[in-house]
TORFI-241863 format. One record per residue (C-alpha): residue number from 1; x, y negated, z negated. Coordinates in nm, 2 decimals. Layout:
<nodes>
 num     xx     yy     zz
 NUM      X      Y      Z
...
</nodes>
This chain:
<nodes>
 num     xx     yy     zz
   1  -1.45  -3.12  -2.30
   2  -1.49  -2.91  -2.00
   3  -1.26  -2.59  -1.99
   4  -0.93  -2.63  -1.81
   5  -0.94  -2.49  -1.46
   6  -0.83  -2.13  -1.43
   7  -0.52  -2.06  -1.21
   8  -0.58  -1.75  -1.02
   9  -0.36  -1.54  -0.78
  10  -0.58  -1.31  -0.55
  11  -0.48  -1.05  -0.32
  12  -0.65  -0.80  -0.06
  13  -0.47  -0.47   0.01
  14  -0.23  -0.52   0.29
  15  -0.39  -0.38   0.63
  16  -0.14  -0.14   0.81
  17   0.00  -0.28   1.12
  18  -0.06   0.02   1.34
  19  -0.38  -0.09   1.49
  20  -0.66  -0.35   1.51
  21  -0.88  -0.45   1.22
  22  -1.22  -0.25   1.22
  23  -1.53  -0.35   1.02
  24  -1.45  -0.08   0.75
  25  -1.16  -0.29   0.68
  26  -1.37  -0.60   0.67
  27  -1.57  -0.50   0.37
  28  -1.28  -0.57   0.15
  29  -1.17  -0.90   0.30
  30  -1.52  -1.05   0.32
  31  -1.59  -0.94  -0.03
  32  -1.25  -1.11  -0.16
  33  -1.31  -1.43   0.05
  34  -1.65  -1.46  -0.10
  35  -1.51  -1.43  -0.46
  36  -1.23  -1.66  -0.38
  37  -1.47  -1.94  -0.23
  38  -1.68  -1.89  -0.55
  39  -1.40  -1.95  -0.78
  40  -1.29  -2.25  -0.58
  41  -1.64  -2.39  -0.58
  42  -1.62  -2.37  -0.97
  43  -1.31  -2.60  -0.97
  44  -1.05  -2.32  -1.02
  45  -0.72  -2.33  -0.86
  46  -0.70  -2.01  -0.65
  47  -0.43  -1.88  -0.43
  48  -0.54  -1.61  -0.19
  49  -0.25  -1.41  -0.03
  50  -0.23  -1.11   0.20
  51  -0.03  -0.99   0.50
  52   0.04  -0.69   0.71
  53   0.20  -0.35   0.57
  54   0.45  -0.34   0.86
  55   0.68  -0.05   0.79
  56   0.67   0.33   0.83
  57   0.69   0.62   1.08
  58   0.35   0.56   1.24
  59   0.44   0.21   1.34
  60   0.77   0.33   1.48
  61   0.59   0.61   1.69
  62   0.31   0.37   1.82
  63   0.58   0.12   1.92
  64   0.77   0.40   2.10
  65   0.44   0.51   2.26
  66   0.38   0.16   2.40
  67   0.75   0.11   2.52
  68   0.82  -0.17   2.28
  69   1.05  -0.24   1.99
  70   0.89  -0.20   1.65
  71   0.93  -0.57   1.55
  72   0.77  -0.68   1.88
  73   0.47  -0.45   1.82
  74   0.42  -0.56   1.45
  75   0.45  -0.93   1.56
  76   0.16  -0.86   1.81
  77  -0.04  -0.68   1.55
  78   0.00  -0.96   1.30
  79  -0.12  -1.20   1.53
  80  -0.42  -1.00   1.62
  81  -0.52  -0.93   1.25
  82  -0.50  -1.31   1.19
  83  -0.72  -1.37   1.50
  84  -0.97  -1.09   1.39
  85  -0.99  -1.24   1.02
  86  -1.05  -1.60   1.17
  87  -1.34  -1.47   1.37
  88  -1.52  -1.38   1.05
  89  -1.42  -1.69   0.87
  90  -1.18  -1.53   0.63
  91  -0.92  -1.80   0.49
  92  -0.58  -1.70   0.34
  93  -0.35  -1.94   0.18
  94  -0.07  -1.71   0.31
  95  -0.12  -1.42   0.55
  96   0.24  -1.28   0.59
  97   0.42  -0.94   0.67
  98   0.61  -0.69   0.47
  99   0.88  -0.72   0.74
 100   1.01  -1.06   0.61
 101   1.33  -1.17   0.45
 102   1.17  -1.26   0.14
 103   1.03  -0.90   0.10
 104   1.36  -0.75   0.18
 105   1.51  -0.96  -0.10
 106   1.24  -0.89  -0.35
 107   1.26  -0.51  -0.27
 108   1.63  -0.50  -0.31
 109   1.58  -0.68  -0.64
 110   1.32  -0.45  -0.77
 111   1.52  -0.15  -0.68
 112   1.84  -0.29  -0.84
 113   1.65  -0.36  -1.17
 114   1.49  -0.03  -1.18
 115   1.81   0.15  -1.11
 116   2.01  -0.04  -1.36
 117   1.74   0.03  -1.62
 118   1.78   0.41  -1.55
 119   1.43   0.45  -1.39
 120   1.56   0.59  -1.06
 121   1.66   0.96  -1.03
 122   1.76   1.17  -0.72
 123   1.60   1.51  -0.63
 124   1.63   1.73  -0.33
 125   1.30   1.72  -0.14
 126   1.17   1.98   0.12
 127   0.98   1.80   0.39
 128   0.81   1.88   0.70
 129   1.00   1.80   1.02
 130   0.85   1.79   1.38
 131   1.08   2.00   1.59
 132   0.92   1.86   1.91
 133   0.94   1.48   1.82
 134   1.26   1.52   1.59
 135   1.11   1.31   1.32
 136   1.03   1.38   0.96
 137   0.66   1.37   0.92
 138   0.49   1.11   0.70
 139   0.19   1.25   0.51
 140  -0.06   1.10   0.74
 141   0.10   1.29   1.04
 142   0.04   1.63   0.89
 143  -0.31   1.79   0.92
 144  -0.42   2.13   0.77
 145  -0.67   2.30   0.53
 146  -0.70   2.15   0.18
 147  -0.54   2.39  -0.08
 148  -0.81   2.29  -0.33
 149  -1.15   2.31  -0.16
 150  -1.04   2.47   0.18
 151  -1.17   2.19   0.39
 152  -1.00   2.19   0.73
 153  -0.84   1.90   0.92
 154  -0.71   1.71   0.60
 155  -0.42   1.48   0.56
 156  -0.09   1.58   0.41
 157  -0.14   1.37   0.09
 158  -0.50   1.41  -0.01
 159  -0.84   1.56   0.07
 160  -1.10   1.32   0.18
 161  -1.38   1.59   0.09
 162  -1.26   1.67  -0.27
 163  -1.03   1.39  -0.34
 164  -0.74   1.61  -0.45
 165  -0.41   1.48  -0.42
 166  -0.12   1.71  -0.33
 167   0.20   1.76  -0.15
 168   0.22   1.81   0.23
 169   0.39   2.15   0.17
 170   0.08   2.26  -0.02
 171  -0.14   2.25   0.29
 172  -0.26   2.56   0.44
 173  -0.17   2.62   0.81
 174   0.00   2.28   0.85
 175   0.05   2.12   1.20
 176   0.20   1.81   1.32
 177  -0.07   1.55   1.41
 178   0.18   1.40   1.66
 179   0.28   1.70   1.88
 180   0.04   1.97   1.74
 181   0.35   2.18   1.67
 182   0.40   2.39   1.35
 183   0.63   2.18   1.13
 184   0.96   2.32   1.00
 185   1.08   2.26   0.65
 186   1.40   2.07   0.57
 187   1.57   1.97   0.25
 188   1.75   1.63   0.19
 189   1.82   1.42  -0.13
 190   1.55   1.15  -0.21
 191   1.53   0.88  -0.48
 192   1.24   0.88  -0.72
 193   1.08   0.63  -0.98
 194   1.03   0.80  -1.34
 195   0.68   0.74  -1.38
 196   0.69   0.91  -1.73
 197   0.91   0.64  -1.86
 198   0.61   0.42  -1.84
 199   0.35   0.64  -1.99
 200   0.27   0.44  -2.30
 201   0.28   0.11  -2.13
 202   0.03   0.23  -1.87
 203  -0.20   0.38  -2.13
 204  -0.21   0.03  -2.30
 205  -0.28  -0.13  -1.98
 206  -0.58   0.10  -1.94
 207  -0.71  -0.01  -2.29
 208  -0.78  -0.36  -2.14
 209  -1.03  -0.45  -1.87
 210  -0.77  -0.39  -1.60
 211  -1.01  -0.16  -1.41
 212  -1.38  -0.04  -1.45
 213  -1.46   0.23  -1.68
 214  -1.50   0.50  -1.39
 215  -1.18   0.41  -1.23
 216  -1.00   0.42  -1.58
 217  -1.13   0.76  -1.65
 218  -1.00   0.90  -1.30
 219  -0.65   0.73  -1.35
 220  -0.63   0.87  -1.71
 221  -0.66   1.22  -1.55
 222  -0.31   1.19  -1.45
 223  -0.20   1.16  -1.81
 224  -0.30   1.51  -1.90
 225   0.05   1.64  -1.80
 226   0.39   1.47  -1.75
 227   0.37   1.20  -1.49
 228   0.55   1.32  -1.19
 229   0.85   1.14  -1.04
 230   0.75   0.92  -0.74
 231   0.94   0.95  -0.43
 232   1.04   0.61  -0.31
 233   1.27   0.69  -0.02
 234   1.23   0.82   0.34
 235   1.50   0.97   0.58
 236   1.62   0.81   0.92
 237   1.46   0.78   1.15
 238   1.23   0.53   0.99
 239   1.12   0.17   1.05
 240   1.17  -0.01   0.73
 241   1.43  -0.16   0.49
 242   1.75   0.02   0.43
 243   1.82   0.13   0.06
 244   2.14  -0.08  -0.02
 245   2.45   0.15  -0.02
 246   2.28   0.44   0.09
 247   2.33   0.59   0.45
 248   2.04   0.70   0.64
 249   1.80   0.63   0.36
 250   1.51   0.38   0.37
 251   1.25   0.26   0.13
 252   0.92   0.43   0.14
 253   0.68   0.16   0.28
 254   0.44   0.21  -0.03
 255   0.75   0.08  -0.24
 256   0.79  -0.23  -0.05
 257   0.42  -0.29   0.05
 258   0.28  -0.42  -0.29
 259   0.61  -0.62  -0.34
 260   0.48  -0.79  -0.02
 261   0.22  -0.97  -0.24
 262   0.50  -1.15  -0.40
 263   0.65  -1.22  -0.06
 264   0.34  -1.35   0.07
 265   0.31  -1.58  -0.25
 266   0.67  -1.70  -0.16
 267   0.53  -1.80   0.19
 268   0.23  -1.98   0.05
 269   0.47  -2.18  -0.21
 270   0.74  -2.24   0.05
 271   0.96  -2.10  -0.23
 272   1.26  -1.87  -0.27
 273   1.26  -1.56  -0.47
 274   1.34  -1.71  -0.81
 275   1.08  -1.97  -0.81
 276   0.83  -1.72  -0.69
 277   0.90  -1.49  -0.97
 278   0.86  -1.78  -1.21
 279   0.52  -1.86  -1.06
 280   0.42  -1.49  -1.08
 281   0.52  -1.50  -1.46
 282   0.35  -1.83  -1.55
 283   0.16  -1.80  -1.89
 284  -0.22  -1.83  -1.80
 285  -0.21  -1.74  -1.45
 286  -0.45  -1.46  -1.36
 287  -0.34  -1.20  -1.11
 288  -0.63  -1.00  -0.94
 289  -0.60  -0.73  -0.68
 290  -0.91  -0.62  -0.45
 291  -0.85  -0.27  -0.30
 292  -1.04   0.04  -0.16
 293  -1.11   0.34  -0.37
 294  -0.84   0.54  -0.17
 295  -0.55   0.36  -0.32
 296  -0.61   0.31  -0.70
 297  -0.32   0.55  -0.80
 298  -0.07   0.31  -0.63
 299  -0.21   0.00  -0.77
 300  -0.30   0.14  -1.10
 301   0.00   0.36  -1.17
 302   0.30   0.30  -0.93
 303   0.28  -0.08  -0.89
 304   0.23  -0.13  -1.26
 305   0.53   0.08  -1.33
 306   0.76  -0.10  -1.06
 307   0.66  -0.42  -1.22
 308   0.71  -0.31  -1.58
 309   1.06  -0.15  -1.48
 310   1.15  -0.47  -1.30
 311   1.07  -0.69  -1.62
 312   0.77  -0.85  -1.47
 313   0.40  -0.87  -1.57
 314   0.11  -0.63  -1.46
 315  -0.18  -0.77  -1.29
 316  -0.49  -0.86  -1.49
 317  -0.77  -0.70  -1.29
 318  -0.81  -0.44  -1.02
 319  -1.14  -0.46  -0.83
 320  -1.21  -0.13  -0.64
 321  -1.49  -0.10  -0.38
 322  -1.62   0.18  -0.18
 323  -1.60   0.24   0.19
 324  -1.82   0.18   0.49
 325  -1.91   0.52   0.62
 326  -2.00   0.69   0.94
 327  -2.22   1.01   0.91
 328  -2.13   1.00   0.54
 329  -1.75   0.98   0.59
 330  -1.51   0.71   0.55
 331  -1.48   0.49   0.86
 332  -1.12   0.60   1.00
 333  -0.89   0.47   1.26
 334  -0.72   0.80   1.29
 335  -1.05   1.00   1.35
 336  -1.17   0.74   1.59
 337  -1.49   0.67   1.38
 338  -1.47   0.30   1.39
 339  -1.58  -0.03   1.55
 340  -1.32  -0.30   1.59
 341  -1.38  -0.63   1.42
 342  -1.32  -0.80   1.78
 343  -1.59  -0.58   1.93
 344  -1.84  -0.62   1.66
 345  -1.80  -1.00   1.67
 346  -1.84  -1.00   2.05
 347  -2.16  -0.84   2.06
 348  -2.32  -0.96   1.74
</nodes>
């Protein structure tokens, strides 16, 4: 007898809704689309879901610059992204948005379960604040010299040259990428996920074929010391979901972004939150993520910890690809080293 068809839920990383899709992005979605088509040709039941990562300070500032409300801006971006993917024949079963009612409900559910299980704590955080724009600066809106390898003009969360991750306040000679001003430091209470609570469960996950050997070894470097608590909140002004019961506090968009995979699944199924969670939990269903090599710690540490803490299963496989480069450096929207998908399609 032939083997029963596999049931596979496949995702690609959610493109950020602050600009158009470029050909560096397309590497991932074309790769995923080919894999999905291949599995469907083999007779397997595959759902391919994705959507826009639609929250955060960069989107709020971009919308302000264009003189529109953030939701009008992300709606336009969502349509533009879908048009770009369609030009290249990429076919999703659901292309959605993290700024959806299903995602709001799911994010609140995750937070409630994590909080009730004792996985959320509060710490005072010192952050950079732009005195000209009057906003707290997201990591990507801070530039400075890497504290590890001393390469200039690096982002506030990690160095593209040496790969080191750090806090924005560790940067040498930091400056705001918005106004160019020297940022000031301000303190406020933030909410954190206790990653150390999940050490053993994450280590067991890495004993499976969850990731390739090189990525596993890189991720296991985090376990050489206590896993640091992960900041899942942001202060107003911020475009995103408010944290229930907290004034002026919002979920960091990297908290609600991976939950967006579940929201997009709900959209594909035309189902509510409870039924969607049942499908996610179905025995025998495989869950596969395709991502770039810049975000394995989110998908390999934070996201599995969130799922474990919320009483949900972790994904089966994490397929990690490299970058399309320009002069040896990652193609980048913020650095202007990119070719938009629409431009490439028009000429080639």
